[in-house]
N, C-alpha and C positions, 0 to 999 in steps of 0.2 A: 212886221216881220219881213225879212228879205230872203229867208230860206226856211226850209222845214225845221221844226223843233219838236221832234217826237216826244221828248221828255216832258213836254207840257200837255200831251194828250190826256184827256179826262180831267184836267185841272182847271182849264180856262175855256170860256166860250168865245169863239171868234165871231165877230159881227161887224157889219158896216159895209158900205159900198161908196166909193167916191163917184159922185155924179157930175161934178165939175171941179175944176181947179187942180187936176192931176199934176200940172206943171209946178204947183206949189208943194204938193206932196213930194215930188221928186227932189225938191230943194232941202228937205229935212236932213239934218246932220246924221251921218251914219257912224256907228262905232267901228273901231278897228280891233283886230285880233279875235280870239275865241269868245271873250266875254261881251264884246260889243259896247264897252263903256264909252260914253261920250262926255268930254269935259265941256261945261257950259252948254247943256243940251237946249234944244228948241223947246218951246212950250206952246200949248194950245191956248189961245187968247179968246177965241170965240168958236162955239160949236153949235150947230143946229141939228136936231134930231127930226127927221122928216115926219114922224108920227106926231110930233108936237108942234110942227109948223102950221101957222094959220093960213 
């Protein structure tokens, strides 16, 4: 999310913190207009959850 979305309050849990690689996060495609739709969106290929990391 790049701006508040109060219509989602109470419907979703926000979680996570970027601990390294913010430069990569900044490269994620952003949608345009009110709907934020992205054609050919980026995808998560690998994700590590700190609680599960050895």
